[in-house]
C-alpha positions as CSV (number, residue, x, y, z in Angstrom):
1,M,-19.9,-23.2,90.6
2,G,-20.5,-19.5,90.2
3,N,-20.8,-17.0,93.0
4,Q,-24.5,-16.7,92.7
5,T,-25.0,-20.5,92.9
6,H,-22.6,-20.7,95.9
7,K,-24.7,-18.0,97.6
8,I,-27.9,-20.0,97.0
9,V,-26.3,-23.1,98.5
10,K,-24.9,-21.2,101.5
11,G,-28.3,-19.8,102.1
12,K,-29.9,-23.3,102.2
13,V,-27.1,-24.4,104.5
14,N,-27.7,-21.5,106.9
15,E,-31.4,-22.2,106.9
16,G,-30.8,-25.8,107.8
17,L,-28.2,-25.1,110.5
18,H,-30.6,-22.6,112.2
19,D,-33.7,-24.8,112.0
20,M,-33.1,-26.5,115.4
21,E,-36.7,-27.9,115.7
22,S,-36.1,-29.9,112.5
23,R,-32.7,-31.0,113.7
24,K,-34.3,-32.3,116.9
25,G,-36.8,-34.3,114.9
26,R,-34.1,-35.8,112.7
27,F,-32.0,-36.9,115.6
28,R,-35.0,-38.5,117.3
29,A,-35.5,-40.6,114.2
30,F,-31.8,-41.4,113.9
31,D,-31.6,-42.5,117.5
32,A,-34.3,-45.0,116.8
33,I,-33.4,-46.2,113.3
34,R,-29.6,-46.3,113.3
35,P,-29.2,-48.8,116.2
36,A,-32.1,-50.9,114.9
37,M,-30.5,-51.1,111.4
38,I,-27.0,-51.8,112.8
39,R,-28.4,-54.7,114.8
40,M,-30.6,-56.1,112.0
41,V,-28.2,-56.0,109.0
42,P,-25.8,-58.7,110.3
43,N,-28.8,-61.1,110.4
44,F,-28.9,-61.0,106.6
45,P,-25.3,-61.3,105.5
46,E,-26.0,-62.0,101.8
47,L,-28.9,-59.6,101.3
48,S,-26.9,-56.6,100.1
49,N,-24.8,-58.5,97.5
50,R,-27.9,-60.4,96.3
51,L,-29.9,-57.3,95.9
52,R,-27.1,-55.5,94.0
53,K,-26.9,-58.3,91.5
54,I,-30.7,-58.2,91.1
55,K,-30.6,-54.5,90.4
56,E,-27.6,-54.7,88.1
57,Y,-29.3,-57.3,86.0
58,S,-32.5,-55.4,85.9
59,I,-30.9,-52.2,84.7
60,D,-28.6,-53.9,82.3
61,H,-31.6,-55.7,80.7
62,L,-34.1,-52.9,81.2
63,D,-35.9,-53.1,77.9
64,E,-36.3,-56.8,78.3
65,V,-37.7,-56.7,81.9
66,V,-40.0,-53.8,81.1
67,A,-41.5,-55.6,78.1
68,R,-42.0,-58.7,80.1
69,A,-43.6,-56.8,83.0
70,K,-45.9,-55.0,80.6
71,R,-47.1,-58.3,79.2
72,S,-47.6,-59.9,82.6
73,L,-49.5,-56.9,84.0
74,E,-51.8,-56.7,81.0
75,E,-52.5,-60.4,81.2
76,K,-53.7,-59.8,84.7
77,G,-56.1,-57.0,83.6
78,C,-53.9,-54.0,84.4
79,K,-53.5,-51.1,82.0
80,V,-49.9,-50.1,81.6
81,Y,-48.8,-46.6,80.5
82,L,-45.2,-45.9,79.7
83,A,-44.6,-42.2,80.4
84,E,-41.7,-40.5,78.5
85,T,-41.9,-37.4,80.7
86,A,-43.4,-36.2,84.0
87,E,-45.9,-34.2,82.0
88,D,-47.0,-37.3,80.1
89,A,-47.6,-39.1,83.4
90,Q,-49.5,-36.2,84.9
91,K,-51.9,-35.9,81.9
92,Y,-52.6,-39.6,81.8
93,I,-53.3,-39.8,85.5
94,A,-55.5,-36.7,85.4
95,S,-57.5,-38.3,82.6
96,L,-58.5,-41.2,84.9
97,I,-60.0,-38.9,87.6
98,P,-63.5,-37.3,87.4
99,D,-63.8,-33.5,87.6
100,Q,-63.8,-32.4,91.2
101,G,-63.0,-36.0,92.1
102,L,-61.5,-37.3,95.4
103,V,-58.1,-39.0,95.4
104,V,-56.5,-40.8,98.4
105,K,-52.8,-41.1,98.0
106,S,-50.2,-43.1,99.8
107,K,-46.5,-42.2,100.2
108,S,-44.9,-42.3,96.8
109,N,-41.5,-41.0,95.9
110,A,-42.4,-41.3,92.2
111,G,-45.5,-39.3,92.9
112,K,-43.3,-36.6,94.4
113,E,-41.0,-36.8,91.4
114,I,-43.8,-35.8,89.0
115,N,-45.5,-33.4,91.6
116,I,-48.8,-35.3,91.0
117,S,-50.6,-34.0,94.1
118,H,-50.0,-30.3,93.2
119,Y,-50.8,-31.0,89.6
120,L,-54.2,-32.6,90.4
121,E,-55.1,-30.0,93.1
122,D,-54.5,-27.2,90.5
123,R,-57.1,-28.9,88.4
124,G,-59.8,-29.0,91.1
125,V,-59.1,-32.5,92.4
126,K,-59.1,-33.0,96.1
127,V,-56.0,-35.1,97.1
128,V,-55.7,-36.5,100.6
129,E,-52.4,-37.9,101.7
130,T,-53.0,-41.0,103.8
131,D,-49.4,-41.6,105.1
132,L,-49.5,-40.0,108.6
133,G,-46.2,-38.0,108.0
134,D,-47.3,-36.9,104.5
135,R,-50.7,-35.9,105.9
136,I,-49.1,-33.7,108.5
137,N,-46.9,-32.1,105.8
138,Q,-50.0,-31.6,103.6
139,L,-51.9,-29.8,106.4
140,A,-48.8,-27.8,107.3
141,K,-48.2,-26.9,103.6
142,C,-44.5,-28.0,103.7
143,D,-42.3,-30.5,102.0
144,A,-41.2,-33.9,103.3
145,S,-37.9,-34.0,105.2
146,H,-37.1,-37.7,105.0
147,S,-38.1,-40.4,102.6
148,L,-39.5,-42.7,105.4
149,A,-40.2,-40.2,108.1
150,P,-41.4,-37.2,106.2
151,A,-42.7,-35.1,109.1
152,I,-39.8,-35.6,111.6
153,H,-39.1,-31.8,111.3
154,I,-42.5,-30.9,112.8
155,P,-42.9,-30.8,116.6
156,I,-45.9,-32.6,118.2
157,E,-47.3,-29.3,119.4
158,T,-47.7,-28.1,115.8
159,V,-49.2,-31.4,114.7
160,T,-51.8,-31.0,117.5
161,E,-52.7,-27.6,116.3
162,L,-53.1,-28.8,112.7
163,F,-55.2,-31.8,113.6
164,S,-57.3,-29.8,116.0
165,K,-58.1,-27.3,113.3
166,E,-58.9,-30.1,110.8
167,E,-61.2,-31.9,113.3
168,G,-62.8,-28.7,114.5
169,A,-62.2,-29.5,118.2
170,P,-59.1,-29.2,120.5
171,L,-57.1,-32.5,120.8
172,E,-54.9,-33.8,123.5
173,C,-51.2,-33.3,122.7
174,T,-50.3,-37.0,122.7
175,A,-49.3,-39.4,119.9
176,E,-52.2,-41.7,120.7
177,A,-54.8,-38.9,120.4
178,L,-53.3,-37.7,117.1
179,V,-53.2,-41.1,115.6
180,V,-56.9,-41.7,116.5
181,S,-57.8,-38.4,115.0
182,A,-55.9,-39.1,111.8
183,R,-57.4,-42.5,111.5
184,K,-60.9,-41.2,112.0
185,G,-60.5,-38.5,109.4
186,L,-58.9,-40.7,106.8
187,R,-61.5,-43.4,107.0
188,D,-64.2,-41.2,105.6
189,F,-62.0,-40.1,102.7
190,L,-61.0,-43.7,101.9
191,V,-64.7,-44.8,101.8
192,K,-65.7,-41.9,99.5
193,A,-62.6,-41.8,97.2
194,D,-62.9,-42.1,93.5
195,V,-59.2,-43.1,93.0
196,G,-56.4,-44.4,95.0
197,I,-52.8,-43.6,94.1
198,S,-49.8,-45.5,95.4
199,G,-46.2,-46.1,94.5
200,A,-44.4,-49.4,94.3
201,N,-41.4,-50.9,96.1
202,A,-41.0,-53.4,93.4
203,I,-42.7,-54.9,90.3
204,A,-42.1,-58.6,89.5
205,A,-41.8,-58.9,85.7
206,D,-42.6,-62.7,85.6
207,T,-46.0,-62.5,87.5
208,G,-47.0,-58.9,86.9
209,S,-47.1,-58.3,90.7
210,V,-46.8,-54.9,92.4
211,F,-45.2,-55.0,95.9
212,V,-45.8,-52.3,98.4
213,T,-44.5,-52.4,102.0
214,E,-45.5,-50.2,105.0
215,N,-45.9,-49.9,108.7
216,E,-49.3,-48.1,108.9
217,G,-51.7,-50.1,106.7
218,N,-52.9,-47.0,104.7
219,I,-51.4,-48.2,101.4
220,R,-53.4,-51.4,101.6
221,A,-56.5,-49.4,102.1
222,V,-55.6,-47.0,99.2
223,S,-55.0,-50.0,96.9
224,M,-58.3,-51.8,97.8
225,M,-61.1,-49.4,98.8
226,P,-61.4,-47.0,95.8
227,K,-62.7,-48.5,92.5
228,V,-59.6,-47.3,90.6
229,H,-56.0,-47.9,91.7
230,I,-53.2,-46.0,90.0
231,V,-49.6,-47.2,90.6
232,I,-46.8,-44.7,89.8
233,A,-43.3,-46.3,89.5
234,G,-40.0,-45.6,87.9
235,L,-38.8,-48.2,85.4
236,E,-36.1,-49.2,87.9
237,K,-38.7,-50.7,90.2
238,I,-39.1,-53.6,87.8
239,V,-37.1,-56.8,88.7
240,P,-37.2,-60.1,86.9
241,T,-39.0,-62.4,89.4
242,L,-41.4,-62.5,92.3
243,E,-38.6,-63.8,94.5
244,D,-36.4,-60.8,93.5
245,A,-39.2,-58.4,94.4
246,M,-39.4,-60.0,97.9
247,Q,-35.6,-59.3,98.3
248,V,-36.3,-55.6,97.6
249,V,-39.1,-55.5,100.2
250,R,-36.9,-57.3,102.7
251,A,-34.0,-54.9,102.1
252,A,-36.3,-51.8,102.4
253,A,-37.3,-53.0,106.0
254,V,-33.8,-54.2,107.1
255,Y,-31.9,-51.1,105.9
256,G,-34.7,-48.5,106.1
257,V,-36.0,-49.0,109.6
258,G,-34.1,-52.0,111.1
259,Q,-37.0,-54.5,110.8
260,D,-36.8,-58.0,109.4
261,I,-39.9,-57.3,107.3
262,G,-42.4,-54.4,107.0
263,T,-45.5,-54.6,109.1
264,Y,-47.7,-54.8,106.0
265,V,-46.6,-56.2,102.6
266,S,-49.2,-56.0,99.9
267,V,-49.0,-57.8,96.5
268,V,-51.3,-56.5,93.8
269,S,-51.5,-58.9,90.9
270,G,-54.3,-57.5,88.7
271,V,-57.8,-56.2,89.1
272,S,-60.0,-57.6,91.9
273,E,-62.1,-60.6,90.9
274,S,-64.3,-63.1,92.6
275,L,-64.3,-66.7,91.6
276,D,-67.1,-67.7,93.9
277,P,-69.1,-70.4,92.1
278,E,-72.4,-68.9,93.4
279,L,-71.6,-65.8,91.4
280,E,-71.0,-65.2,87.8
281,A,-67.6,-66.3,86.6
282,D,-64.9,-63.7,87.1
283,A,-67.3,-61.3,88.9
284,H,-65.9,-58.2,90.4
285,G,-64.5,-58.7,93.9
286,Q,-64.0,-56.3,96.8
287,G,-61.1,-54.4,95.4
288,P,-60.6,-52.0,92.5
289,K,-62.2,-52.6,89.1
290,E,-59.3,-50.8,87.3
291,V,-55.6,-51.0,88.0
292,H,-53.4,-48.6,86.1
293,I,-49.6,-48.9,86.2
294,V,-47.8,-45.7,85.2
295,L,-44.2,-46.5,84.5
296,L,-41.9,-43.4,84.4
297,K,-39.1,-43.2,81.9
298,N,-38.5,-39.5,82.7
299,G,-34.8,-39.2,82.1
300,R,-33.8,-42.7,83.2
301,K,-32.4,-43.8,79.9
302,R,-30.5,-40.5,79.8
303,A,-29.0,-41.4,83.2
304,I,-27.9,-44.8,81.9
305,D,-26.3,-43.3,78.7
306,A,-24.5,-40.7,80.8
307,G,-22.9,-43.3,83.1
308,F,-25.2,-42.9,86.1
309,K,-27.0,-46.2,85.8
310,E,-26.0,-47.0,89.4
311,S,-28.4,-44.3,90.6
312,L,-31.3,-46.5,89.4
313,Y,-30.3,-49.3,91.8
314,C,-31.7,-47.2,94.6
315,I,-34.7,-48.7,96.5
316,N,-35.6,-45.4,98.4
317,C,-35.1,-47.0,101.8
318,G,-33.6,-43.8,103.2
319,S,-30.6,-45.6,104.8
320,C,-28.1,-43.2,103.2
321,L,-29.9,-40.2,104.8
322,N,-29.8,-41.8,108.2
323,F,-26.0,-41.8,108.1
324,C,-25.1,-38.8,106.0
325,P,-23.4,-36.1,108.1
326,V,-24.6,-33.3,105.8
327,Y,-28.2,-34.3,105.7
328,Q,-28.0,-34.8,109.5
329,E,-27.3,-31.1,109.9
330,V,-29.2,-29.4,107.0
331,G,-32.1,-31.9,106.4
332,G,-34.3,-31.5,103.4
333,R,-32.3,-28.5,102.1
334,Y,-29.9,-31.1,100.7
335,G,-31.2,-32.8,97.6
336,Y,-33.8,-32.2,94.8
337,K,-37.1,-34.2,94.5
338,Y,-35.3,-37.2,96.1
339,L,-33.4,-36.2,99.3
340,G,-29.6,-36.3,99.7
341,G,-27.0,-37.0,97.1
342,R,-29.1,-39.3,95.0
343,G,-31.5,-36.4,94.5
344,L,-28.7,-34.3,93.0
345,V,-27.9,-37.1,90.5
346,F,-31.7,-37.2,89.7
347,A,-31.7,-33.5,89.0
348,A,-28.7,-33.7,86.7
349,F,-29.9,-36.6,84.6
350,H,-33.2,-34.7,84.0
351,G,-31.0,-32.2,82.1
352,D,-30.8,-29.6,84.9
353,L,-27.2,-29.5,86.2
354,E,-27.9,-26.1,87.6
355,K,-30.7,-27.5,89.8
356,S,-28.2,-30.1,91.1
357,E,-25.6,-27.4,91.9
358,E,-28.2,-25.1,93.6
359,N,-29.4,-27.9,95.8
360,G,-26.1,-29.0,97.2
361,L,-23.8,-30.7,94.6
362,S,-20.8,-29.0,96.4
363,L,-22.0,-30.3,99.8
364,C,-21.1,-34.0,99.6
365,I,-18.1,-34.3,102.0
366,G,-17.1,-37.7,100.4
367,C,-17.2,-39.6,103.7
368,Q,-18.8,-42.6,101.9
369,K,-21.1,-43.3,104.9
370,C,-24.0,-43.4,102.4
371,Q,-22.3,-46.1,100.4
372,T,-21.6,-48.4,103.4
373,A,-25.2,-47.9,104.6
374,C,-26.8,-48.6,101.2
375,P,-28.3,-52.0,100.6
376,V,-27.1,-51.8,97.0
377,Q,-23.7,-50.3,97.8
378,M,-24.5,-47.3,95.5
379,A,-21.4,-45.2,95.1
380,T,-23.2,-41.9,95.4
381,P,-20.0,-39.8,96.2
382,N,-18.3,-41.0,93.0
383,M,-21.4,-40.0,90.9
384,L,-21.4,-36.6,92.6
385,W,-17.7,-36.1,91.8
386,K,-18.5,-37.0,88.2
387,L,-21.2,-34.4,88.1
388,R,-18.8,-31.8,89.5
389,Q,-16.5,-32.7,86.6
390,N,-19.4,-32.0,84.2
391,A,-20.0,-28.7,86.0
392,V,-16.3,-27.7,85.8
393,T,-16.2,-28.6,82.1
394,K,-19.3,-26.3,81.5
395,E,-18.5,-23.4,83.9
396,G,-14.9,-23.7,85.1
397,V,-13.8,-24.4,88.7
398,G,-14.0,-20.7,89.9
399,W,-11.2,-18.2,90.2
400,K,-10.3,-19.0,93.8
401,K,-9.9,-22.8,93.3
402,D,-8.3,-22.2,89.9
403,M,-5.6,-20.0,91.5
404,V,-5.0,-22.5,94.4
405,F,-4.9,-25.6,92.1
406,S,-2.6,-23.9,89.7
407,M,-0.2,-23.1,92.6
408,L,-0.3,-26.7,93.8
409,T,0.9,-28.0,90.4
410,K,4.2,-26.2,90.8
411,P,6.8,-27.7,93.2
412,Q,8.3,-24.2,94.0
413,T,5.0,-22.5,95.0
414,L,4.2,-24.0,98.4
415,P,7.8,-23.6,99.8
416,M,7.6,-19.9,98.7
417,V,4.1,-19.5,100.3
418,S,5.4,-21.2,103.5
419,K,8.4,-18.9,103.7
420,L,6.2,-15.8,103.1
421,A,3.7,-17.0,105.7
422,T,6.4,-17.5,108.4
423,T,8.1,-14.1,107.5
424,F,5.0,-11.9,107.2
425,G,2.3,-14.1,108.8
426,K,2.3,-12.3,112.1
427,L,0.8,-9.3,110.3
428,A,-2.3,-11.2,109.6
429,L,-2.1,-14.0,112.2
430,K,-1.6,-14.3,115.9
431,E,-1.1,-17.1,118.4
432,S,-4.3,-18.8,119.4
433,A,-5.4,-18.6,123.0
434,T,-4.8,-22.4,123.4
435,G,-1.4,-22.3,121.9
436,T,-2.3,-25.0,119.4
437,G,-2.1,-22.9,116.3
438,M,-2.8,-19.4,114.9
439,T,-6.0,-17.3,114.5
440,S,-6.6,-14.5,112.1
441,R,-6.3,-10.8,113.1
442,L,-8.9,-10.1,110.4
443,A,-11.9,-12.1,109.2
444,F,-11.5,-13.9,105.8
445,S,-14.8,-15.6,106.0
446,S,-15.2,-16.0,102.2
447,F,-12.0,-18.1,102.3
448,G,-13.3,-20.2,105.2
449,L,-11.1,-18.4,107.7
450,P,-13.2,-16.5,110.3
451,R,-11.3,-14.8,113.0
452,E,-12.0,-17.6,115.6
453,R,-10.7,-20.4,113.4
454,V,-7.5,-22.1,114.7
455,I,-5.2,-23.0,111.8
456,P,-1.8,-24.7,111.9
457,R,1.4,-22.7,112.0
458,F,3.5,-22.8,108.8
459,S,6.9,-24.3,109.5
460,K,10.0,-22.2,109.0
461,K,11.4,-25.0,106.9
462,S,9.5,-27.6,105.0
463,F,9.7,-31.3,106.0
464,A,11.6,-31.9,102.8
465,E,14.3,-29.4,103.9
466,I,14.7,-30.8,107.5
467,A,14.1,-34.5,107.0
468,K,17.0,-36.8,107.9
469,P,16.1,-40.4,107.4
470,K,18.1,-42.8,109.5
471,T,20.9,-44.7,107.7
472,T,20.1,-48.4,108.0
473,V,22.4,-51.4,107.4
474,K,20.6,-54.3,105.8
475,P,17.2,-52.8,106.0
476,V,14.2,-55.2,106.4
477,K,12.3,-53.1,103.8
478,K,12.8,-50.1,101.6
479,V,10.0,-47.6,101.4
480,G,9.3,-44.2,99.8
481,F,7.4,-41.7,101.9
482,Y,4.9,-39.3,100.4
483,P,4.4,-36.6,103.1
484,G,1.6,-34.6,101.5
485,C,1.1,-30.8,101.8
486,V,0.0,-30.7,105.4
487,V,3.0,-32.6,106.7
488,N,5.4,-30.8,104.4
489,Y,4.5,-27.3,105.5
490,T,2.6,-27.4,108.9
491,E,2.8,-30.8,110.5
492,T,6.5,-31.5,110.0
493,D,6.7,-33.2,113.5
494,L,4.5,-35.9,112.1
495,G,6.9,-36.5,109.3
496,E,9.8,-36.7,111.7
497,A,7.9,-39.1,113.9
498,L,7.4,-41.4,111.0
499,L,11.1,-41.4,110.1
500,H,11.8,-42.2,113.8
501,V,9.4,-45.1,113.9
502,L,10.6,-46.6,110.6
503,G,14.3,-46.1,111.7
504,E,13.6,-47.9,115.0
505,N,12.3,-50.8,112.9
506,N,15.3,-50.8,110.5
507,V,13.2,-49.7,107.5
508,E,15.1,-47.6,104.9
509,V,13.2,-44.4,103.8
510,K,13.6,-42.6,100.6
511,L,12.2,-39.0,100.1
512,A,11.6,-36.9,97.1
513,K,13.6,-33.6,96.8
514,E,10.3,-31.8,96.1
515,D,6.7,-32.7,96.0
516,V,3.5,-31.4,94.6
517,C,0.0,-32.0,96.0
518,C,-1.5,-35.5,95.5
519,G,-4.4,-33.9,93.5
520,I,-7.3,-35.1,95.7
521,P,-8.6,-31.5,96.3
522,S,-8.8,-31.0,92.5
523,I,-10.4,-34.4,91.9
524,V,-13.2,-33.9,94.4
525,S,-13.8,-30.4,93.0
526,G,-14.2,-31.9,89.5
527,D,-11.0,-30.2,88.1
528,L,-9.3,-33.2,86.4
529,A,-6.9,-31.0,84.3
530,H,-5.0,-29.7,87.4
531,A,-5.3,-33.1,89.1
532,K,-3.6,-34.9,86.1
533,A,-0.8,-32.3,86.1
534,M,-0.1,-32.9,89.8
535,A,-0.5,-36.7,89.5
536,L,2.0,-36.9,86.5
537,K,4.7,-35.2,88.5
538,N,4.2,-37.6,91.5
539,I,4.0,-40.6,89.2
540,E,7.3,-39.7,87.5
541,T,9.0,-39.0,90.9
542,Y,8.0,-42.1,92.8
543,S,8.2,-44.5,89.9
544,S,11.9,-43.9,89.9
545,F,12.3,-45.2,93.5
546,D,13.5,-48.7,94.1
547,I,11.1,-49.5,97.0
548,D,9.0,-52.3,98.5
549,A,6.2,-49.9,99.4
550,L,5.1,-46.2,99.2
551,V,3.9,-45.2,102.7
552,F,1.5,-42.4,103.7
553,V,0.4,-40.8,106.9
554,C,-2.5,-39.1,105.0
555,P,-5.2,-41.5,103.8
556,S,-6.5,-39.0,101.3
557,C,-3.1,-38.9,99.6
558,A,-2.9,-42.7,99.7
559,V,-6.4,-43.0,98.0
560,A,-5.2,-40.6,95.3
561,F,-2.3,-42.9,94.4
562,K,-4.2,-46.1,95.0
563,E,-7.6,-45.5,93.5
564,E,-7.8,-42.1,91.7
565,Y,-4.6,-42.2,89.6
566,P,-5.7,-45.4,87.8
567,K,-9.0,-43.7,86.9
568,L,-7.3,-40.5,85.8
569,F,-5.0,-42.4,83.5
570,A,-7.3,-45.2,82.3
571,D,-6.8,-44.0,78.7
572,A,-3.2,-43.1,79.0
573,S,-0.2,-44.7,77.2
574,P,0.7,-48.2,78.3
575,G,3.9,-46.9,79.8
576,I,2.1,-44.4,82.1
577,Q,-0.6,-47.0,83.0
578,E,2.1,-49.5,84.0
579,K,3.8,-46.9,86.3
580,V,0.4,-46.0,87.8
581,K,-0.5,-49.7,88.4
582,K,2.8,-50.4,90.1
583,L,2.5,-47.4,92.4
584,A,-1.1,-48.2,93.3
585,Q,0.0,-51.7,94.3
586,K,2.8,-50.3,96.5
587,A,0.7,-47.6,98.2
588,K,0.2,-48.3,101.9
589,D,-1.1,-46.5,104.9
590,I,1.6,-46.4,107.6
591,N,-0.6,-48.3,110.1
592,E,-1.2,-51.0,107.5
593,F,2.5,-51.2,106.7
594,L,3.7,-51.4,110.3
595,I,1.3,-54.3,111.2
596,Q,1.3,-56.3,107.9
597,D,4.7,-55.8,106.3
598,I,7.3,-55.9,109.1
599,V,7.7,-57.5,112.5
600,L,7.1,-54.5,114.7
601,K,9.7,-53.8,117.4
602,Q,8.0,-53.7,120.8
603,P,8.2,-50.1,122.2
604,K,9.6,-49.9,125.7
605,Q,8.7,-46.4,126.9
606,I,5.7,-46.2,129.1
607,V,3.1,-43.7,127.8
608,T,0.7,-42.7,130.5
609,E,-2.1,-41.4,128.3
610,T,-5.8,-42.3,128.0
611,V,-6.3,-42.5,124.2
612,T,-9.4,-42.8,122.0
613,Y,-9.2,-43.2,118.3
614,H,-11.1,-41.5,115.4
615,D,-11.3,-43.4,112.1
616,P,-10.6,-41.1,109.1
617,C,-13.2,-41.7,106.4
618,H,-10.8,-42.4,103.5
619,L,-8.8,-44.8,105.7
620,A,-11.7,-46.7,107.2
621,R,-13.9,-47.0,104.1
622,S,-11.8,-46.5,101.0
623,M,-8.8,-48.5,102.3
624,G,-10.5,-50.7,104.8
625,V,-7.9,-50.0,107.5
626,K,-9.6,-50.0,111.0
627,K,-8.0,-52.6,113.2
628,E,-4.3,-51.8,112.5
629,P,-4.2,-48.4,114.2
630,R,-6.0,-49.8,117.2
631,E,-3.5,-52.7,117.4
632,L,-0.6,-50.2,117.3
633,I,-2.0,-48.1,120.0
634,Q,-2.7,-51.1,122.3
635,R,0.8,-52.4,121.9
636,I,2.2,-49.3,123.7
637,P,3.0,-50.0,127.4
638,G,1.1,-48.0,130.0
639,L,-1.4,-46.6,127.6
640,N,-5.1,-46.8,128.4
641,Y,-7.2,-47.2,125.3
642,V,-10.9,-46.3,125.3
643,E,-13.1,-46.9,122.2
644,M,-15.4,-44.0,121.4
645,Q,-19.0,-44.3,120.2
646,D,-19.3,-44.0,116.4
647,A,-15.6,-43.8,115.9
648,D,-15.9,-44.0,112.1
649,T,-18.3,-41.1,111.6
650,C,-17.0,-38.1,109.7
651,C,-15.2,-35.3,111.6
652,G,-16.5,-32.7,109.1
653,F,-13.1,-31.6,107.6
654,G,-13.3,-32.7,104.0
655,G,-10.4,-30.5,102.9
656,S,-11.7,-27.6,100.9
657,F,-15.3,-28.4,102.2
658,S,-14.3,-26.9,105.5
659,L,-13.2,-23.7,103.8
660,S,-16.3,-23.4,101.7
661,F,-18.7,-24.4,104.5
662,Y,-16.9,-23.8,107.7
663,E,-20.0,-23.5,110.0
664,L,-21.4,-26.7,108.6
665,S,-18.1,-28.6,109.0
666,Q,-17.9,-27.4,112.6
667,R,-21.4,-28.5,113.4
668,I,-20.6,-32.0,112.1
669,N,-17.5,-31.9,114.2
670,E,-19.5,-31.1,117.4
671,G,-21.0,-34.6,117.5
672,K,-17.6,-36.2,117.3
673,L,-16.2,-34.0,120.0
674,K,-19.0,-35.0,122.3
675,N,-18.1,-38.6,121.8
676,V,-14.5,-37.8,122.4
677,S,-15.4,-36.0,125.6
678,D,-17.5,-38.9,126.8
679,T,-14.5,-41.2,126.8
680,Q,-12.6,-38.9,129.2
681,A,-9.5,-39.5,127.0
682,T,-6.5,-37.1,127.4
683,T,-5.4,-37.8,123.8
684,L,-7.4,-38.0,120.6
685,A,-5.6,-40.2,118.2
686,T,-6.3,-40.4,114.5
687,S,-4.4,-41.3,111.3
688,C,-5.1,-38.2,109.1
689,P,-3.3,-34.8,109.3
690,G,-6.5,-33.1,108.0
691,C,-8.6,-34.6,110.8
692,M,-6.0,-33.5,113.2
693,V,-6.1,-29.9,112.0
694,H,-9.9,-29.9,112.2
695,F,-10.1,-31.5,115.7
696,R,-7.6,-29.0,117.1
697,D,-9.8,-26.2,115.9
698,G,-12.9,-27.7,117.3
699,I,-11.3,-28.5,120.7
700,A,-10.1,-24.9,120.9
701,Q,-13.6,-23.6,120.1
702,H,-15.2,-25.8,122.7
703,K,-12.5,-25.1,125.3
704,M,-11.7,-28.8,125.6
705,K,-8.3,-30.1,127.0
706,Q,-7.5,-33.1,124.8
707,T,-4.3,-33.1,122.7
708,V,-4.5,-34.5,119.2
709,S,-1.9,-36.9,117.8
710,H,-1.4,-39.1,114.8
711,V,-0.9,-42.8,115.9
712,V,2.6,-42.6,114.5
713,Q,3.4,-39.7,116.9
714,I,2.3,-41.7,119.9
715,L,4.3,-44.7,118.7
716,S,7.3,-42.5,118.3
717,R,7.0,-41.3,121.9
718,A,6.8,-44.9,123.0
719,Y,10.1,-45.4,121.2
720,G,11.6,-42.6,123.3
721,R,11.4,-39.6,120.9
722,R,10.7,-36.2,122.4
723,S,9.1,-33.7,119.9
C-alpha cells in the first residue's frame, strides 16, 4: 500500500474515530442486537452448517441453478434479465419506468451495489426509499451506516428536523411521532407509484419464488401496490429449493437481529392473478401486472475464478458488522458498496483493487469475530489476506515493512538491534511514569510510536542467551519451545516462567540456538516471500528436534506453524511438506499442553490475587483453546478468579496493525479495559505476549492499577518462583 493510499485510509479512520454521534448510534444497535443474537443462535444448532452446505452447493452449481430459476420464474409470468454489468442493469431498469415516473424502493443491498436510486434520479425519476432508515438517509443526503440499521448514525433530533421539514409542520421528538409521520408520507407515495423496486433475500430455483423478509412491512407494500415490481438480486441469492430459501430467511433473522423469524416474510411467485370463477379466467389480481427479475452477474464469475467464491455465500444479515471491532469504531468508513470486510472483497473482484485498499483493506485486524458470527462461517479475514498478497505482488509491501521483514529473516539482526537498543536506547527512550515500560523522548507517530505510548524494554540479553532449561531424569515428555520475538527480546521473564513450570512438571525442554520470526506479520501483510524465508529456517531448525510437542506461549506463532506453514508450502517438495505436516501436528499452546498432555503437578504456593482472563483472538478462535487457561488459573490455591464480560473480544493489538493505526487500536482496547475494570481484578491474565504489551500500554494511558501477566507466569509464581 502506497503512502497516498495509507493517507486516505488514515483520513477515513480519523473521521470515524471523531464521529462520536455515529458511534453512539452503533453501540445502541449493538447493545440490542448482540445479546439477542447470542441468545437465539443456540436454539438453531444445525442452521449454520445447513446453510453453508446450501450456499456451497448453489455456488458450485451456479450455472445450473440460475438456468433452473430462470425457467421457473418465466413459467410463473416473470420477466428475467441477466445483467452482465451494473450499467446493463441500470439501463434495463430505467427502460421499465416512465419519464418523470415515481418509484417506491425498499431496502436492497443489490440496489446500492448498482447505485440504482442515484441513476434513476439523474434521469428525472422520483425515487422514494420506503425503509425507515433508508428514508432518513435519503432526506439527510447521506449513506447507510449498517446493512440492517442504515440510519443508526443519525440522532433522533436530526431525524425530527428532517421529518418536520418534509411534512411542513413541527413534529414531536419521539420515535412514535416520527414513525406516524413516515407512515403517513409513504402511504401516499405507495398509492401513486408507477414501479416498486425491491431486493431479495433468496430465490428458490425449483418454484421460481422470491423471498423477502423484513420487520416494517414496507417491502410487502412495495411488491404489491405498484403495477410493476422489479426485483434486483445477485446470482448468489438463488438456492435450489423452496425449503433452502426458507433456511436463508430464518438465518437472516436469527443471526441478523436475534429473532426466530422476521416479522414479515413475503414470497412472490409470479405476477398477480385472480382465479375467481365469477371473473374471466386468469384475470389480473390485486398485485402487480408485471414482475421483472434483474439478476446481477457484475463480477461474480470473476470472484469465483479468482478464488473468492466464499464471498458469495454472504446473506447480508449484518452479523459480521455487529461483532467487528474495526467497524464498531469507524462505522461506514470501513468497506465499499457493502460494508465491512466483505465490501473490500466486493471491490476487488470488480477489478478495482485500489478501491479495496482505499476503503480499508489494511484495517482488518484478523480477530476472526466476523467468521464466528457469520451464519455461513465465511472466512473473510483469509480473503482479505489473499487480497493483500495480490496488492503486494502488484505494488510491493512498502519500504518500512520491507526493511523490517528483511531484518526478521536474519537470525543475527534482532540480537544486534536488541543490544543497540539497550546500549543507546536511553537517548531516545525514557522510563514510563508507571514503571511498566519505556516511552519515547521524541514522537515517531509514522511508526506507531507517539510519545505517550508505553513500549516494552529491550532485554540486555535475549532469552536464547540466558535460558537454562532444567535437567530432568526420565522426563514425562520432551518438548521444543519456540519463544517468538517478543519473548526473546522483551518478555524474557515469560520464557523463564515457562521453563520453570515445565521443569516442575518433569518435562524436558529443548531450545534452538537462534530463532527468526515466525512470519505471521509478513503473512498478514501479504508478503509471502519474506514469510517463506522465515518459515523455512524455523522448519529446518525444529524438524531436527526429537520431541513429543512444540510448545508456544504466543498463539500467533503457534498458528503460523500449525495453519499457515502448511498453506505456504502446499506446493513444495514432498520432503518439505512432510516436515511441515509433522511440525503442525506437534504445535501446541502451552495451556493446551499442560492440561491435555501431562498430569499437572498441583501448585502449593498461595497466590492472593483477583484475576480475570482475556482470550487472545488466535488462541480462542483459530486454535479453539478457551477452557484450558481458565482451568490452570483456577487450580492455583488462594487465587480469586472473576470472568469478565466479552472476554474473547479483541484487545486491538494485531501486531503491526497497532503500529499503523495506533489511535484505532487504543480505541478498541478501551472497551476491553472497561470490562477489566468492572471485574475489580488486581491481575489481568492472558496467553499472548502481544496482548500483554498492548494492555500494559492501555492501562498506563488510563491510569489503571492492574498488573498484566501470562497464565504461565501466574502458575510459575504458584510453584514458588520469584521473578
